[in-house]
Each structure stands twice: as C-alpha cells, then as structure tokens.
C-alpha positions as CSV (number, residue, x, y, z in Angstrom):
1,X,-10.9,5.0,-14.7
2,X,-8.0,5.3,-17.1
3,X,-4.4,4.9,-16.4
4,X,-2.3,8.0,-16.0
5,X,1.4,8.5,-16.2
6,X,3.8,9.5,-13.5
7,X,5.2,12.5,-15.5
8,X,1.7,14.0,-16.0
9,X,0.4,13.4,-12.5
10,X,-1.6,16.2,-11.1
11,X,-2.8,16.3,-7.5
12,X,-5.9,17.6,-6.0
13,X,-5.0,20.5,-3.5
14,X,-7.8,19.4,-1.1
15,X,-6.1,16.0,-0.5
16,X,-4.1,15.7,2.7
17,X,-3.4,11.9,2.9
18,X,-1.7,10.5,-0.1
19,X,-1.5,6.6,0.0
20,X,0.6,4.8,-2.4
21,X,-0.3,1.3,-2.9
22,X,1.3,-1.6,-5.3
23,X,3.2,-4.6,-5.8
24,X,6.9,-4.7,-5.2
25,X,9.0,-3.1,-8.0
26,X,6.2,-1.0,-9.3
27,X,7.8,2.5,-8.4
28,X,6.1,3.3,-5.1
29,X,9.4,4.8,-3.8
30,X,9.8,7.1,-7.0
31,X,6.2,8.2,-6.8
32,X,6.6,9.0,-3.0
33,X,9.7,11.2,-4.1
34,X,7.6,12.8,-6.9
35,X,4.7,13.6,-4.6
36,X,7.2,15.1,-1.9
37,X,8.5,17.4,-4.6
38,X,5.0,18.4,-5.7
39,X,4.2,19.1,-2.1
40,X,7.4,21.0,-1.3
41,X,5.5,24.0,-0.2
42,X,3.4,22.0,2.4
43,X,4.4,20.5,5.8
44,X,4.9,17.0,4.6
45,X,4.8,13.8,6.9
46,X,6.5,10.9,4.9
47,X,6.3,7.5,5.9
48,X,8.1,4.7,4.2
49,X,6.7,1.1,4.2
50,X,9.0,-0.1,6.9
51,X,7.9,2.8,9.1
52,X,4.2,1.6,8.8
53,X,5.1,-2.1,9.6
54,X,4.9,-3.3,6.0
55,X,8.5,-4.3,5.4
56,X,9.0,-7.7,4.1
57,X,11.0,-8.2,7.2
58,X,7.9,-7.9,9.3
59,X,6.1,-10.7,7.2
60,X,6.5,-13.7,9.2
61,X,6.3,-12.2,12.7
62,X,3.5,-14.1,14.7
63,X,0.4,-11.9,15.2
64,X,1.6,-9.2,12.7
65,X,-1.9,-8.8,11.2
66,X,-3.4,-7.7,14.6
67,X,-0.3,-5.5,15.3
68,X,-0.7,-3.7,12.0
69,X,-4.4,-3.1,12.5
70,X,-3.5,-1.7,15.9
71,X,-1.0,0.6,14.4
72,X,-3.2,1.9,11.6
73,X,-6.0,2.8,13.9
74,X,-3.5,4.7,16.2
75,X,-1.8,6.1,13.2
76,X,-5.1,7.5,12.0
77,X,-5.8,9.1,15.3
78,X,-2.2,10.8,14.9
79,X,-3.0,11.9,11.3
80,X,-6.4,13.4,12.4
81,X,-4.6,15.5,15.3
82,X,-2.0,16.8,12.8
83,X,-4.3,17.8,10.1
84,X,-6.5,19.6,12.7
85,X,-3.8,21.4,14.2
86,X,-2.0,22.4,11.0
87,X,-3.9,23.3,7.9
88,X,-0.7,23.0,5.8
89,X,0.2,19.5,6.8
90,X,-0.1,16.4,4.6
91,X,0.8,12.8,4.8
92,X,2.5,10.7,2.2
93,X,2.3,7.0,2.9
94,X,3.9,4.1,1.2
95,X,1.5,1.3,1.8
96,X,-1.5,1.3,4.2
97,X,-4.9,-0.4,4.5
98,X,-5.0,-2.0,0.9
99,X,-1.7,-3.9,1.4
100,X,-2.9,-5.0,4.9
101,X,-6.0,-6.5,3.1
102,X,-4.3,-8.3,0.4
103,X,-1.5,-9.8,2.7
104,X,-4.4,-11.1,5.0
105,X,-6.5,-12.9,2.3
106,X,-3.8,-14.0,-0.1
107,X,-2.9,-17.3,1.6
108,X,-4.1,-20.1,-0.7
109,X,-7.7,-18.6,-0.6
110,X,-7.9,-18.7,3.2
111,X,-8.2,-15.7,5.4
112,X,-6.9,-14.9,8.8
113,X,-9.3,-12.2,9.4
114,X,-11.7,-13.2,12.0
115,X,-15.0,-11.3,12.6
116,X,-13.6,-9.0,15.0
117,X,-10.7,-7.9,12.7
118,X,-13.3,-7.7,9.8
119,X,-15.3,-5.4,11.9
120,X,-12.2,-3.2,12.9
121,X,-11.1,-2.9,9.1
122,X,-14.5,-2.0,8.1
123,X,-14.4,0.8,10.7
124,X,-10.9,1.8,9.4
125,X,-12.2,2.1,6.0
126,X,-15.2,4.2,7.2
127,X,-12.6,6.7,8.9
128,X,-10.5,6.9,5.8
129,X,-13.6,7.8,3.6
130,X,-14.3,10.7,5.9
131,X,-10.8,12.0,5.6
132,X,-9.2,14.0,2.5
133,X,-7.5,10.8,1.3
134,X,-6.4,9.9,-2.3
135,X,-4.8,6.5,-3.2
136,X,-2.2,6.2,-6.0
137,X,-1.3,2.9,-7.5
138,X,1.3,2.3,-10.1
139,X,0.7,-0.9,-11.8
140,X,3.2,-3.4,-13.6
141,X,2.4,-5.1,-16.9
142,X,2.6,-8.8,-16.6
143,X,5.8,-9.0,-18.6
144,X,7.6,-6.6,-16.2
145,X,6.7,-8.4,-13.0
146,X,9.6,-11.0,-12.8
147,X,12.3,-8.7,-13.6
148,X,11.2,-5.8,-11.3
149,X,9.3,-7.4,-8.5
150,X,12.3,-9.8,-7.6
151,X,14.5,-6.8,-6.6
152,X,17.6,-8.6,-7.9
153,X,19.7,-5.9,-6.3
154,X,18.8,-7.3,-2.9
155,X,21.5,-9.9,-2.2
156,X,20.4,-11.1,1.3
157,X,19.6,-14.8,1.5
158,X,16.7,-13.8,3.8
159,X,15.0,-11.8,0.8
160,X,15.2,-15.0,-1.3
161,X,13.8,-17.0,1.4
162,X,11.0,-14.5,1.9
163,X,9.9,-14.7,-1.7
164,X,9.9,-18.5,-1.7
165,X,7.8,-18.6,1.4
166,X,5.5,-16.0,0.0
167,X,4.8,-18.3,-3.0
168,X,4.6,-21.3,-0.9
169,X,2.0,-19.6,1.3
170,X,0.0,-18.1,-1.5
171,X,0.0,-21.2,-3.6
172,X,1.4,-19.5,-6.7
173,X,4.1,-21.0,-9.0
174,X,5.6,-17.7,-9.8
175,X,5.9,-14.0,-8.9
176,X,4.1,-13.0,-12.0
177,X,1.2,-15.2,-11.0
178,X,1.2,-13.9,-7.5
179,X,1.6,-10.3,-8.4
180,X,-1.0,-10.4,-11.3
181,X,-3.4,-11.7,-8.5
182,X,-2.3,-9.1,-6.3
183,X,-2.9,-6.2,-8.6
184,X,-6.5,-7.7,-9.2
185,X,-7.2,-7.6,-5.5
186,X,-5.9,-4.1,-5.3
187,X,-8.3,-2.9,-8.0
188,X,-11.2,-4.8,-6.6
189,X,-10.5,-2.9,-3.2
190,X,-10.3,0.4,-4.9
191,X,-13.6,0.0,-6.5
192,X,-15.4,-1.5,-3.5
193,X,-14.1,1.0,-0.9
194,X,-15.0,4.1,-2.9
195,X,-12.1,6.1,-1.7
196,X,-10.7,8.4,-4.5
197,X,-7.8,6.7,-6.3
198,X,-5.5,7.0,-9.5
199,X,-4.0,4.2,-11.3
200,X,-0.6,5.0,-12.9
201,X,1.9,3.4,-15.3
202,X,4.8,2.0,-13.3
203,X,8.2,3.7,-13.7
C-alpha cells in the first residue's frame, strides 16, 4: 500500500473506530485533530494516549502490560455498546493494540507476553477485525526521527530519564535506531493482522 498525505486524507464513512498508531513525534495528535474536524457531524468519542494507558509516564509501572490488556478488553466492550446504541457515534483513539504489541516485544528481543497473554491478545485482534475499524499510521523518515521523536520541548528530567531507560531496555544506541525498528514492527503488525489501514507522511 502506498503512503498518503495528511492533507489529502479521505475517510471511509463506514468506519466507526479510528485508531492512530505511530512513533513519538510522528504527528498523531495533529492527525487526531484533523480526523475530529472531518467527523464534526458525528458524535465523536476522542481518547488521547494517556487516557488509554499509553502515556510515557505509565511505561515503568509494574504489571502495566496486564493492566493495559485488561483495559483494552473492557474498552472494546464499551465501544461495542456505544456503537450499537448510537449509529452516529465514532471513536478516535491515539494508540491502541499495536502500541501494546511493540512495547511488549521490543525489549532486547525478549517478550513479556506469556501464553495466556498471547491468547488474550489474539482474541482482542479477532474482535477488532469484526468491528468497523481503520488504522492510520503517520511515518517518520529516518532523518527526521532524532529531532522530532525526542520532544525537546519537554523539559522534565523524568522525560529524559524515560528515553534513556527505553534505549537501555530495548538495546538500541539511539532514538533513530529504536524508532526505525518500531516502525518496522508496526508495518509488520498491519500486514499480519489484516485490519484496514492507511500509511501517511508524518506532519
């Protein structure tokens, strides 16, 4: 599938769950705002990454993987209820199942996903495939990653420590290496999971 531009983005009117995935700094928040504008005549339920337990501040909480999986299962229950009750309702999510997957496996090649978690994740994907879902992924070019993904506007020492720990636990030497690998994993997930998706030039 080719890469589209954000400005020329067209959306399928049958889609009711819009999931935005991608690395830090790729323009997910901008895309979420653009989608909200395009959906202004619908009843839009918008969720930012921190509202879906995917803030960087959640990253090092013990047991966060299980907590996220529990939440995603219950969140889909809620989505199904709302979509059934109101034919005009749509959801726009900044991060969801693909972020969960790459955060779990991108730890020096080791996985914290045991057999029980794998079965639950597979069941989650099966549910998503039955729903009117479309995934949008803005992609960064390699030369853009260091500048955009480091979020230099964030001045907290905790953010800098988070990035250092991410590099240490994933075994990469730079943000560029790590996020090139992340984008590879995202694209592989998209192909394997067979849920409709669109790749976009980052803005």
